[in-house]
LUMMAR-639757 format. One record per residue (C-alpha): y, z, x; residue in three letters; residue number from 1. Coordinates in pm, whole numbers. Each point is the difference from the previous one (the first is absolute). Layout:
<recs>
<rec v="Y" w="Z" u="X" residuo="ALA" num="NUM"/>
...
</recs>
This chain:
<recs>
<rec v="-2486" w="748" u="554" residuo="MET" num="1"/>
<rec v="-154" w="138" u="321" residuo="GLU" num="2"/>
<rec v="150" w="-68" u="344" residuo="PHE" num="3"/>
<rec v="-284" w="-226" u="121" residuo="GLN" num="4"/>
<rec v="-1" w="-194" u="-330" residuo="GLU" num="5"/>
<rec v="376" w="-54" u="31" residuo="MET" num="6"/>
<rec v="-30" w="-120" u="358" residuo="LYS" num="7"/>
<rec v="-289" w="-236" u="-83" residuo="ASP" num="8"/>
<rec v="200" w="-148" u="-286" residuo="TYR" num="9"/>
<rec v="303" w="-70" u="221" residuo="LEU" num="10"/>
<rec v="-216" w="-155" u="270" residuo="ILE" num="11"/>
<rec v="-179" w="-215" u="-256" residuo="ASP" num="12"/>
<rec v="327" w="-127" u="-148" residuo="GLN" num="13"/>
<rec v="153" w="-79" u="337" residuo="ILE" num="14"/>
<rec v="-308" w="-159" u="157" residuo="THR" num="15"/>
<rec v="-24" w="-220" u="-310" residuo="ASN" num="16"/>
<rec v="357" w="-118" u="76" residuo="LYS" num="17"/>
<rec v="158" w="156" u="-309" residuo="GLN" num="18"/>
<rec v="288" w="170" u="186" residuo="LEU" num="19"/>
<rec v="359" w="-107" u="-71" residuo="VAL" num="20"/>
<rec v="172" w="291" u="181" residuo="ALA" num="21"/>
<rec v="-47" w="373" u="59" residuo="ALA" num="22"/>
<rec v="183" w="301" u="141" residuo="THR" num="23"/>
<rec v="-170" w="306" u="148" residuo="ILE" num="24"/>
<rec v="234" w="298" u="39" residuo="SER" num="25"/>
<rec v="50" w="380" u="-3" residuo="GLN" num="26"/>
<rec v="-119" w="103" u="349" residuo="PRO" num="27"/>
<rec v="-231" w="301" u="-3" residuo="ARG" num="28"/>
<rec v="161" w="135" u="320" residuo="ALA" num="29"/>
<rec v="376" w="35" u="46" residuo="LYS" num="30"/>
<rec v="-50" w="-95" u="366" residuo="SER" num="31"/>
<rec v="-128" w="-346" u="-95" residuo="ASN" num="32"/>
<rec v="255" w="-247" u="138" residuo="GLU" num="33"/>
<rec v="-116" w="-269" u="-245" residuo="VAL" num="34"/>
<rec v="168" w="56" u="-337" residuo="LYS" num="35"/>
<rec v="-184" w="-267" u="-201" residuo="ARG" num="36"/>
<rec v="-219" w="-306" u="47" residuo="VAL" num="37"/>
<rec v="42" w="-321" u="-201" residuo="LYS" num="38"/>
<rec v="-291" w="-242" u="-47" residuo="LEU" num="39"/>
<rec v="6" w="-365" u="-93" residuo="LYS" num="40"/>
<rec v="-246" w="-289" u="34" residuo="PRO" num="41"/>
<rec v="88" w="-281" u="240" residuo="ILE" num="42"/>
<rec v="-172" w="-307" u="139" residuo="GLU" num="43"/>
<rec v="-16" w="-49" u="376" residuo="ILE" num="44"/>
<rec v="-162" w="-317" u="134" residuo="LYS" num="45"/>
<rec v="-166" w="-60" u="-338" residuo="SER" num="46"/>
<rec v="-155" w="350" u="2" residuo="MET" num="47"/>
<rec v="80" w="272" u="-254" residuo="TYR" num="48"/>
<rec v="150" w="318" u="150" residuo="HIS" num="49"/>
<rec v="164" w="319" u="-119" residuo="ILE" num="50"/>
<rec v="336" w="68" u="165" residuo="GLN" num="51"/>
<rec v="94" w="366" u="44" residuo="LEU" num="52"/>
<rec v="368" w="84" u="44" residuo="GLU" num="53"/>
<rec v="34" w="350" u="151" residuo="TYR" num="54"/>
<rec v="341" w="143" u="-90" residuo="GLN" num="55"/>
<rec v="137" w="256" u="243" residuo="TYR" num="56"/>
<rec v="332" w="179" u="-48" residuo="GLU" num="57"/>
<rec v="190" w="-271" u="186" residuo="ARG" num="58"/>
<rec v="-244" w="-278" u="82" residuo="THR" num="59"/>
<rec v="-277" w="-215" u="-144" residuo="LEU" num="60"/>
<rec v="-330" w="-102" u="161" residuo="LYS" num="61"/>
<rec v="-243" w="-261" u="-130" residuo="HIS" num="62"/>
<rec v="-375" w="-40" u="32" residuo="GLU" num="63"/>
<rec v="-220" w="-275" u="-143" residuo="ASN" num="64"/>
<rec v="-366" w="79" u="-70" residuo="ILE" num="65"/>
<rec v="-294" w="-193" u="-143" residuo="THR" num="66"/>
<rec v="-184" w="107" u="-314" residuo="LEU" num="67"/>
<rec v="-291" w="120" u="215" residuo="ASP" num="68"/>
<rec v="234" w="250" u="165" residuo="GLU" num="69"/>
<rec v="160" w="125" u="-319" residuo="PHE" num="70"/>
<rec v="-250" w="272" u="-98" residuo="SER" num="71"/>
<rec v="47" w="191" u="328" residuo="LYS" num="72"/>
<rec v="378" w="-44" u="-22" residuo="THR" num="73"/>
<rec v="8" w="139" u="-355" residuo="LEU" num="74"/>
<rec v="-200" w="305" u="115" residuo="ASP" num="75"/>
<rec v="262" w="67" u="267" residuo="ASP" num="76"/>
<rec v="288" w="-43" u="-244" residuo="LEU" num="77"/>
<rec v="-151" w="231" u="-262" residuo="LEU" num="78"/>
<rec v="-30" w="271" u="265" residuo="GLU" num="79"/>
<rec v="375" w="-27" u="61" residuo="GLN" num="80"/>
<rec v="150" w="-68" u="-346" residuo="PHE" num="81"/>
<rec v="-36" w="124" u="-357" residuo="ARG" num="82"/>
<rec v="151" w="-270" u="-223" residuo="GLN" num="83"/>
<rec v="-87" w="-364" u="-72" residuo="ILE" num="84"/>
<rec v="177" w="-257" u="-216" residuo="HIS" num="85"/>
<rec v="-193" w="-328" u="-18" residuo="ALA" num="86"/>
<rec v="72" w="-320" u="-189" residuo="ASP" num="87"/>
<rec v="-309" w="-213" u="-54" residuo="PHE" num="88"/>
<rec v="-9" w="-340" u="-168" residuo="ILE" num="89"/>
<rec v="-78" w="141" u="-347" residuo="THR" num="90"/>
<rec v="51" w="375" u="47" residuo="GLU" num="91"/>
<rec v="247" w="260" u="127" residuo="LYS" num="92"/>
<rec v="-146" w="319" u="154" residuo="VAL" num="93"/>
<rec v="158" w="334" u="96" residuo="GLN" num="94"/>
<rec v="-193" w="264" u="193" residuo="VAL" num="95"/>
<rec v="107" w="354" u="89" residuo="GLN" num="96"/>
<rec v="-223" w="214" u="223" residuo="LEU" num="97"/>
<rec v="0" w="377" u="31" residuo="SER" num="98"/>
<rec v="-38" w="179" u="333" residuo="LYS" num="99"/>
<rec v="-375" w="15" u="-69" residuo="LYS" num="100"/>
<rec v="-12" w="-364" u="-113" residuo="ASN" num="101"/>
<rec v="-19" w="62" u="-372" residuo="LYS" num="102"/>
<rec v="94" w="-334" u="-156" residuo="VAL" num="103"/>
<rec v="267" w="-55" u="-265" residuo="MET" num="104"/>
<rec v="-46" w="-361" u="-111" residuo="TRP" num="105"/>
<rec v="217" w="-219" u="-222" residuo="LYS" num="106"/>
<rec v="-84" w="-363" u="-73" residuo="SER" num="107"/>
<rec v="187" w="-253" u="-209" residuo="GLU" num="108"/>
<rec v="-117" w="-351" u="-83" residuo="LYS" num="109"/>
<rec v="264" w="-271" u="35" residuo="THR" num="110"/>
<rec v="59" w="-258" u="-271" residuo="ASP" num="111"/>
<rec v="-19" w="-296" u="234" residuo="SER" num="112"/>
<rec v="-144" w="-59" u="344" residuo="ALA" num="113"/>
<rec v="250" w="63" u="280" residuo="LYS" num="114"/>
<rec v="43" w="-272" u="263" residuo="PRO" num="115"/>
<rec v="-109" w="74" u="357" residuo="VAL" num="116"/>
<rec v="217" w="-138" u="281" residuo="ASN" num="117"/>
<rec v="-205" w="-37" u="317" residuo="LEU" num="118"/>
<rec v="282" w="-147" u="208" residuo="SER" num="119"/>
<rec v="34" w="169" u="337" residuo="HIS" num="120"/>
<rec v="324" w="-178" u="79" residuo="ASN" num="121"/>
<rec v="231" w="122" u="-272" residuo="ARG" num="122"/>
<rec v="362" w="-4" u="104" residuo="LYS" num="123"/>
<rec v="78" w="322" u="185" residuo="LYS" num="124"/>
<rec v="309" w="200" u="-91" residuo="ASN" num="125"/>
<rec v="158" w="12" u="343" residuo="TYR" num="126"/>
<rec v="313" w="208" u="61" residuo="LEU" num="127"/>
<rec v="147" w="-322" u="137" residuo="LEU" num="128"/>
<rec v="-91" w="-253" u="-270" residuo="ALA" num="129"/>
<rec v="-169" w="-328" u="92" residuo="GLU" num="130"/>
<rec v="236" w="-230" u="-190" residuo="ASP" num="131"/>
<rec v="328" w="175" u="81" residuo="THR" num="132"/>
<rec v="203" w="-148" u="287" residuo="PRO" num="133"/>
<rec v="95" w="261" u="261" residuo="TYR" num="134"/>
<rec v="259" w="-115" u="256" residuo="PRO" num="135"/>
<rec v="-172" w="174" u="292" residuo="PHE" num="136"/>
<rec v="-342" w="-150" u="-86" residuo="LEU" num="137"/>
<rec v="152" w="-346" u="-32" residuo="ILE" num="138"/>
<rec v="183" w="43" u="332" residuo="ARG" num="139"/>
<rec v="-321" w="119" u="170" residuo="LEU" num="140"/>
<rec v="-197" w="-298" u="-133" residuo="GLY" num="141"/>
<rec v="-228" w="195" u="-234" residuo="VAL" num="142"/>
<rec v="147" w="-150" u="-319" residuo="GLN" num="143"/>
<rec v="143" w="-336" u="-96" residuo="THR" num="144"/>
<rec v="360" w="-25" u="-123" residuo="GLU" num="145"/>
<rec v="-139" w="21" u="-356" residuo="GLU" num="146"/>
<rec v="-177" w="328" u="75" residuo="GLY" num="147"/>
<rec v="-356" w="-134" u="24" residuo="LYS" num="148"/>
<rec v="-215" w="167" u="265" residuo="VAL" num="149"/>
<rec v="-111" w="-257" u="256" residuo="LYS" num="150"/>
<rec v="-378" w="-38" u="4" residuo="LYS" num="151"/>
<rec v="-31" w="60" u="375" residuo="GLN" num="152"/>
<rec v="217" w="313" u="-32" residuo="LYS" num="153"/>
<rec v="-181" w="165" u="-290" residuo="TYR" num="154"/>
<rec v="-182" w="254" u="221" residuo="ASP" num="155"/>
<rec v="335" w="95" u="152" residuo="LYS" num="156"/>
<rec v="147" w="35" u="-351" residuo="PHE" num="157"/>
<rec v="-284" w="237" u="-96" residuo="LYS" num="158"/>
<rec v="50" w="200" u="321" residuo="GLN" num="159"/>
<rec v="373" w="34" u="-70" residuo="ILE" num="160"/>
<rec v="-68" w="121" u="-354" residuo="ASN" num="161"/>
<rec v="-258" w="248" u="123" residuo="ARG" num="162"/>
<rec v="256" w="139" u="243" residuo="PHE" num="163"/>
<rec v="260" w="20" u="-278" residuo="VAL" num="164"/>
<rec v="-249" w="208" u="-201" residuo="GLU" num="165"/>
<rec v="-6" w="254" u="284" residuo="PHE" num="166"/>
<rec v="380" w="-1" u="11" residuo="ILE" num="167"/>
<rec v="10" w="59" u="-376" residuo="ASP" num="168"/>
<rec v="-244" w="290" u="35" residuo="ASP" num="169"/>
<rec v="227" w="155" u="264" residuo="ALA" num="170"/>
<rec v="313" w="2" u="-219" residuo="LEU" num="171"/>
<rec v="-59" w="356" u="-118" residuo="ALA" num="172"/>
<rec v="11" w="121" u="362" residuo="HIS" num="173"/>
<rec v="330" w="-163" u="94" residuo="LEU" num="174"/>
<rec v="343" w="169" u="-40" residuo="PRO" num="175"/>
<rec v="206" w="-94" u="-305" residuo="LYS" num="176"/>
<rec v="330" w="170" u="91" residuo="ASP" num="177"/>
<rec v="83" w="-175" u="329" residuo="ARG" num="178"/>
<rec v="-67" w="-324" u="192" residuo="PRO" num="179"/>
<rec v="-365" w="-56" u="96" residuo="VAL" num="180"/>
<rec v="-64" w="-74" u="369" residuo="ARG" num="181"/>
<rec v="-299" w="-225" u="74" residuo="ILE" num="182"/>
<rec v="-138" w="-125" u="332" residuo="LEU" num="183"/>
<rec v="-256" w="-276" u="44" residuo="ASP" num="184"/>
<rec v="-161" w="-8" u="345" residuo="PHE" num="185"/>
<rec v="-155" w="-332" u="103" residuo="GLY" num="186"/>
<rec v="153" w="-188" u="-292" residuo="SER" num="187"/>
<rec v="-103" w="-344" u="133" residuo="GLY" num="188"/>
<rec v="83" w="-282" u="-242" residuo="LYS" num="189"/>
<rec v="102" w="274" u="-243" residuo="SER" num="190"/>
<rec v="-156" w="-120" u="-325" residuo="TYR" num="191"/>
<rec v="-62" w="362" u="-95" residuo="LEU" num="192"/>
<rec v="334" w="125" u="133" residuo="THR" num="193"/>
<rec v="184" w="-244" u="-227" residuo="PHE" num="194"/>
<rec v="-230" w="94" u="-289" residuo="ALA" num="195"/>
<rec v="70" w="370" u="55" residuo="LEU" num="196"/>
<rec v="377" w="-61" u="5" residuo="TYR" num="197"/>
<rec v="-6" w="-224" u="-306" residuo="HIS" num="198"/>
<rec v="-211" w="238" u="-206" residuo="TYR" num="199"/>
<rec v="189" w="320" u="82" residuo="LEU" num="200"/>
<rec v="351" w="-147" u="12" residuo="LYS" num="201"/>
<rec v="-4" w="-286" u="-252" residuo="VAL" num="202"/>
<rec v="-272" w="106" u="-245" residuo="GLU" num="203"/>
<rec v="45" w="380" u="10" residuo="LYS" num="204"/>
<rec v="366" w="20" u="97" residuo="GLY" num="205"/>
<rec v="-45" w="259" u="276" residuo="LEU" num="206"/>
<rec v="262" w="56" u="269" residuo="ASP" num="207"/>
<rec v="-202" w="-87" u="311" residuo="ILE" num="208"/>
<rec v="48" w="-96" u="364" residuo="ARG" num="209"/>
<rec v="-292" w="-176" u="165" residuo="VAL" num="210"/>
<rec v="-58" w="-85" u="366" residuo="THR" num="211"/>
<rec v="-276" w="-233" u="118" residuo="GLY" num="212"/>
<rec v="-95" w="30" u="366" residuo="LEU" num="213"/>
<rec v="-199" w="-254" u="201" residuo="ASP" num="214"/>
<rec v="-33" w="-115" u="362" residuo="LEU" num="215"/>
<rec v="31" w="-375" u="-67" residuo="LYS" num="216"/>
<rec v="365" w="-102" u="30" residuo="LYS" num="217"/>
<rec v="-39" w="-337" u="-172" residuo="GLU" num="218"/>
<rec v="-172" w="162" u="-300" residuo="VAL" num="219"/>
<rec v="274" w="262" u="-30" residuo="ILE" num="220"/>
<rec v="268" w="-270" u="14" residuo="GLU" num="221"/>
<rec v="-167" w="-198" u="-280" residuo="GLU" num="222"/>
<rec v="-48" w="311" u="-218" residuo="CYS" num="223"/>
<rec v="364" w="100" u="55" residuo="THR" num="224"/>
<rec v="113" w="-346" u="-113" residuo="LYS" num="225"/>
<rec v="-214" w="19" u="-315" residuo="ILE" num="226"/>
<rec v="131" w="349" u="-83" residuo="ALA" num="227"/>
<rec v="358" w="-121" u="42" residuo="ASN" num="228"/>
<rec v="-62" w="-311" u="-212" residuo="ASP" num="229"/>
<rec v="-148" w="215" u="-279" residuo="LEU" num="230"/>
<rec v="287" w="248" u="11" residuo="GLY" num="231"/>
<rec v="-229" w="287" u="94" residuo="TYR" num="232"/>
<rec v="282" w="197" u="164" residuo="ASP" num="233"/>
<rec v="-196" w="323" u="41" residuo="GLN" num="234"/>
<rec v="-290" w="-169" u="180" residuo="LEU" num="235"/>
<rec v="17" w="-47" u="377" residuo="GLU" num="236"/>
<rec v="-245" w="-125" u="263" residuo="PHE" num="237"/>
<rec v="7" w="117" u="360" residuo="LEU" num="238"/>
<rec v="-187" w="-96" u="316" residuo="VAL" num="239"/>
<rec v="-172" w="308" u="135" residuo="GLY" num="240"/>
<rec v="-306" w="212" u="60" residuo="ASP" num="241"/>
<rec v="-112" w="309" u="-187" residuo="ILE" num="242"/>
<rec v="48" w="209" u="315" residuo="ASN" num="243"/>
<rec v="352" w="-129" u="57" residuo="ASP" num="244"/>
<rec v="137" w="70" u="-347" residuo="TYR" num="245"/>
<rec v="194" w="325" u="10" residuo="ASN" num="246"/>
<rec v="281" w="-68" u="-247" residuo="ASP" num="247"/>
<rec v="-121" w="229" u="-277" residuo="GLU" num="248"/>
<rec v="-41" w="373" u="-53" residuo="SER" num="249"/>
<rec v="-142" w="-20" u="-355" residuo="ALA" num="250"/>
<rec v="-179" w="-279" u="-191" residuo="VAL" num="251"/>
<rec v="-135" w="-9" u="-355" residuo="ASP" num="252"/>
<rec v="-266" w="-273" u="30" residuo="MET" num="253"/>
<rec v="-179" w="-148" u="300" residuo="VAL" num="254"/>
<rec v="-203" w="-321" u="-28" residuo="VAL" num="255"/>
<rec v="-217" w="-126" u="284" residuo="THR" num="256"/>
<rec v="-217" w="-310" u="-40" residuo="LEU" num="257"/>
<rec v="-258" w="-109" u="256" residuo="HIS" num="258"/>
<rec v="145" w="196" u="291" residuo="ALA" num="259"/>
<rec v="-269" w="-32" u="265" residuo="CYS" num="260"/>
<rec v="-210" w="299" u="112" residuo="ASP" num="261"/>
<rec v="211" w="312" u="80" residuo="VAL" num="262"/>
<rec v="321" w="-179" u="-104" residuo="ALA" num="263"/>
<rec v="-106" w="100" u="-351" residuo="THR" num="264"/>
<rec v="-28" w="361" u="117" residuo="ASP" num="265"/>
<rec v="344" w="-19" u="160" residuo="MET" num="266"/>
<rec v="146" w="-116" u="-331" residuo="ALA" num="267"/>
<rec v="-186" w="269" u="-197" residuo="LEU" num="268"/>
<rec v="120" w="266" u="244" residuo="ALA" num="269"/>
<rec v="359" w="-122" u="-31" residuo="ARG" num="270"/>
<rec v="-28" w="9" u="-379" residuo="ALA" num="271"/>
<rec v="-119" w="362" u="0" residuo="VAL" num="272"/>
<rec v="268" w="110" u="247" residuo="LYS" num="273"/>
<rec v="267" w="-163" u="-217" residuo="TRP" num="274"/>
<rec v="-139" w="181" u="-303" residuo="GLY" num="275"/>
<rec v="-73" w="-324" u="-189" residuo="ALA" num="276"/>
<rec v="-95" w="59" u="-362" residuo="SER" num="277"/>
<rec v="-211" w="-318" u="-14" residuo="VAL" num="278"/>
<rec v="-213" w="-168" u="268" residuo="ILE" num="279"/>
<rec v="-177" w="-333" u="-54" residuo="LEU" num="280"/>
<rec v="-201" w="-127" u="296" residuo="SER" num="281"/>
<rec v="-250" w="-283" u="43" residuo="VAL" num="282"/>
<rec v="-164" w="58" u="342" residuo="PRO" num="283"/>
<rec v="-131" w="-265" u="238" residuo="CYS" num="284"/>
<rec v="-224" w="-25" u="308" residuo="CYS" num="285"/>
<rec v="-106" w="364" u="32" residuo="GLN" num="286"/>
<rec v="-122" w="13" u="363" residuo="HIS" num="287"/>
<rec v="72" w="362" u="96" residuo="GLU" num="288"/>
<rec v="-302" w="166" u="-163" residuo="LEU" num="289"/>
<rec v="-225" w="-295" u="89" residuo="ASN" num="290"/>
<rec v="54" w="86" u="367" residuo="ARG" num="291"/>
<rec v="-57" w="372" u="-55" residuo="GLN" num="292"/>
<rec v="-306" w="-7" u="-227" residuo="LEU" num="293"/>
<rec v="-284" w="206" u="144" residuo="ASP" num="294"/>
<rec v="-232" w="124" u="-274" residuo="ALA" num="295"/>
<rec v="-369" w="2" u="89" residuo="SER" num="296"/>
<rec v="-100" w="56" u="-362" residuo="GLY" num="297"/>
<rec v="159" w="-333" u="-92" residuo="LEU" num="298"/>
<rec v="-150" w="-208" u="282" residuo="ASP" num="299"/>
<rec v="-212" w="-212" u="-235" residuo="ILE" num="300"/>
<rec v="319" w="-120" u="-168" residuo="MET" num="301"/>
<rec v="241" w="-2" u="291" residuo="LEU" num="302"/>
<rec v="-218" w="-211" u="230" residuo="LYS" num="303"/>
<rec v="105" w="-301" u="-207" residuo="HIS" num="304"/>
<rec v="346" w="-110" u="109" residuo="GLY" num="305"/>
<rec v="107" w="-136" u="-338" residuo="LEU" num="306"/>
<rec v="-112" w="312" u="-185" residuo="VAL" num="307"/>
<rec v="160" w="226" u="260" residuo="LYS" num="308"/>
<rec v="330" w="-182" u="-37" residuo="GLU" num="309"/>
<rec v="1" w="30" u="-380" residuo="ARG" num="310"/>
<rec v="-114" w="361" u="8" residuo="PHE" num="311"/>
<rec v="271" w="88" u="251" residuo="ALA" num="312"/>
<rec v="263" w="-162" u="-223" residuo="ALA" num="313"/>
<rec v="-114" w="191" u="-310" residuo="LEU" num="314"/>
<rec v="-29" w="329" u="191" residuo="ALA" num="315"/>
<rec v="344" w="-51" u="156" residuo="THR" num="316"/>
<rec v="166" w="-49" u="-338" residuo="ASP" num="317"/>
<rec v="-187" w="302" u="-140" residuo="SER" num="318"/>
<rec v="131" w="210" u="289" residuo="ILE" num="319"/>
<rec v="354" w="-130" u="-52" residuo="ARG" num="320"/>
<rec v="-10" w="91" u="-369" residuo="ALA" num="321"/>
<rec v="-130" w="349" u="81" residuo="GLU" num="322"/>
<rec v="271" w="58" u="261" residuo="ILE" num="323"/>
<rec v="267" w="-105" u="-251" residuo="LEU" num="324"/>
<rec v="-155" w="243" u="-246" residuo="SER" num="325"/>
<rec v="26" w="277" u="259" residuo="MET" num="326"/>
<rec v="366" w="-92" u="45" residuo="ALA" num="327"/>
<rec v="73" w="70" u="-368" residuo="GLY" num="328"/>
<rec v="-73" w="-338" u="-161" residuo="TYR" num="329"/>
<rec v="-227" w="-114" u="-281" residuo="GLU" num="330"/>
<rec v="-176" w="-283" u="185" residuo="ALA" num="331"/>
<rec v="-235" w="-263" u="-140" residuo="GLN" num="332"/>
<rec v="-180" w="-305" u="133" residuo="LEU" num="333"/>
<rec v="22" w="-275" u="-262" residuo="VAL" num="334"/>
<rec v="-93" w="-367" u="-26" residuo="GLU" num="335"/>
<rec v="297" w="-222" u="82" residuo="PHE" num="336"/>
<rec v="-136" w="-347" u="-77" residuo="ILE" num="337"/>
<rec v="-343" w="-149" u="-66" residuo="ASP" num="338"/>
<rec v="-245" w="6" u="291" residuo="MET" num="339"/>
<rec v="-58" w="-372" u="-56" residuo="GLU" num="340"/>
<rec v="355" w="-66" u="118" residuo="ASN" num="341"/>
<rec v="2" w="222" u="309" residuo="THR" num="342"/>
<rec v="-214" w="285" u="142" residuo="PRO" num="343"/>
<rec v="325" w="187" u="77" residuo="LYS" num="344"/>
<rec v="19" w="122" u="-357" residuo="ASN" num="345"/>
<rec v="53" w="377" u="31" residuo="ILE" num="346"/>
<rec v="341" w="147" u="-66" residuo="LEU" num="347"/>
<rec v="88" w="359" u="89" residuo="ILE" num="348"/>
<rec v="221" w="141" u="-275" residuo="ARG" num="349"/>
<rec v="159" w="341" u="53" residuo="ALA" num="350"/>
<rec v="244" w="201" u="-210" residuo="TYR" num="351"/>
<rec v="169" w="309" u="140" residuo="LYS" num="352"/>
<rec v="-97" w="307" u="-205" residuo="THR" num="353"/>
<rec v="20" w="289" u="247" residuo="GLY" num="354"/>
<rec v="-346" w="118" u="-101" residuo="LYS" num="355"/>
<rec v="-155" w="229" u="261" residuo="LYS" num="356"/>
<rec v="-330" w="-77" u="164" residuo="VAL" num="357"/>
<rec v="-302" w="222" u="-73" residuo="THR" num="358"/>
<rec v="-228" w="156" u="259" residuo="SER" num="359"/>
<rec v="-288" w="-211" u="-136" residuo="GLU" num="360"/>
<rec v="203" w="-317" u="51" residuo="GLN" num="361"/>
<rec v="88" w="95" u="358" residuo="LEU" num="362"/>
<rec v="-362" w="84" u="77" residuo="GLU" num="363"/>
<rec v="-122" w="-330" u="-147" residuo="GLY" num="364"/>
<rec v="255" w="-195" u="202" residuo="TYR" num="365"/>
<rec v="-97" w="172" u="324" residuo="GLN" num="366"/>
<rec v="-370" w="-61" u="-65" residuo="GLN" num="367"/>
<rec v="60" w="-370" u="-66" residuo="PHE" num="368"/>
<rec v="202" w="-36" u="321" residuo="LYS" num="369"/>
<rec v="-269" w="175" u="201" residuo="GLN" num="370"/>
<rec v="-274" w="-215" u="-151" residuo="LEU" num="371"/>
<rec v="174" w="-317" u="119" residuo="LEU" num="372"/>
<rec v="156" w="139" u="319" residuo="ASN" num="373"/>
<rec v="335" w="-111" u="-145" residuo="ALA" num="374"/>
<rec v="334" w="83" u="160" residuo="LYS" num="375"/>
<rec v="248" w="-140" u="-253" residuo="PRO" num="376"/>
<rec v="332" w="-124" u="133" residuo="PHE" num="377"/>
<rec v="163" w="87" u="-335" residuo="LEU" num="378"/>
<rec v="-111" w="364" u="15" residuo="GLU" num="379"/>
<rec v="158" w="38" u="343" residuo="ASN" num="380"/>
<rec v="321" w="-167" u="-120" residuo="GLU" num="381"/>
<rec v="25" w="240" u="-295" residuo="LEU" num="382"/>
<rec v="-134" w="318" u="159" residuo="LYS" num="383"/>
<rec v="324" w="186" u="-85" residuo="ASP" num="384"/>
<rec v="0" w="-121" u="-362" residuo="TYR" num="385"/>
<rec v="-354" w="86" u="-111" residuo="LEU" num="386"/>
<rec v="-74" w="307" u="-210" residuo="TRP" num="387"/>
<rec v="-155" w="291" u="185" residuo="ARG" num="388"/>
<rec v="-176" w="287" u="-175" residuo="LEU" num="389"/>
</recs>
């Protein structure tokens, strides 16, 4: 079978709604961060879609496309991968492609038609299960005493589980031979602080000591009471500001959620200076670059206040990630929760690796700063910690 014939056959089967499930794998390039892509049909608002699940080394990302979009998507996937396993209603297909797209094709008819499940709302396998009662979630009003997630708290439950996924991903970067020190700046009502403590201490059995810091005294008092009631003896809450906290010389993980403007940068700088192995930060209200932006080539975009604000936020987080990279971290910007729940959905995830910066990376960073007329607060805070060639 020729390459084009193979591709036409797959498109024909899928556009005729014959797909049960498929996996596309074996990246052509070792540098490809996506290891495999799983396909399945789903129904969204009574319309047939194909859901693509992109599997990275540590995370998953989903995309739903219509049948009209599938041909272009398949072209892109076949440029990146060399193997396909597809289950159709009455047939099973295996495809192996050579570097020059020579096709090795194997097809096997099935004895009976396979059922197709178009449900988009299958029960998700959360790290914190939906029907399991967790004392901290009950105490925080997310679950009933029986362990059922309250309807009005379901978005919060999903957010907590998403955060726990990031904590689970970070396990490999935390010490195993000594207590783990964790700081949470701007802990607020502390849903995620309690989730972090529960998952690492109760579920994983790690020896940890966690401090949540916030400016609101009444919130801290309530969180302290809950921690005491739950017997979380290695979890404390203190009233204080990021700038005022000087009780540590080394920290393993720093979490900062929705610290406004340069307060995020202050927390990131503290984390680097402490030598934190893991940094998880959800920024908020990035005003610094918005005030500095002066890029004539971008005037058409920046003359719109809303667009300027969003661009400044995205550029700020890109700069933060690059600065962390220049300080010896592997830094990524990842989706925290669905955009439909909040526009503040970017999380900066950084793992300390000690990798040195390249001259190309430094040059690209300087060019980006100059383009925007940016003078990053974080760069100034970490000027003695950034790699120099």
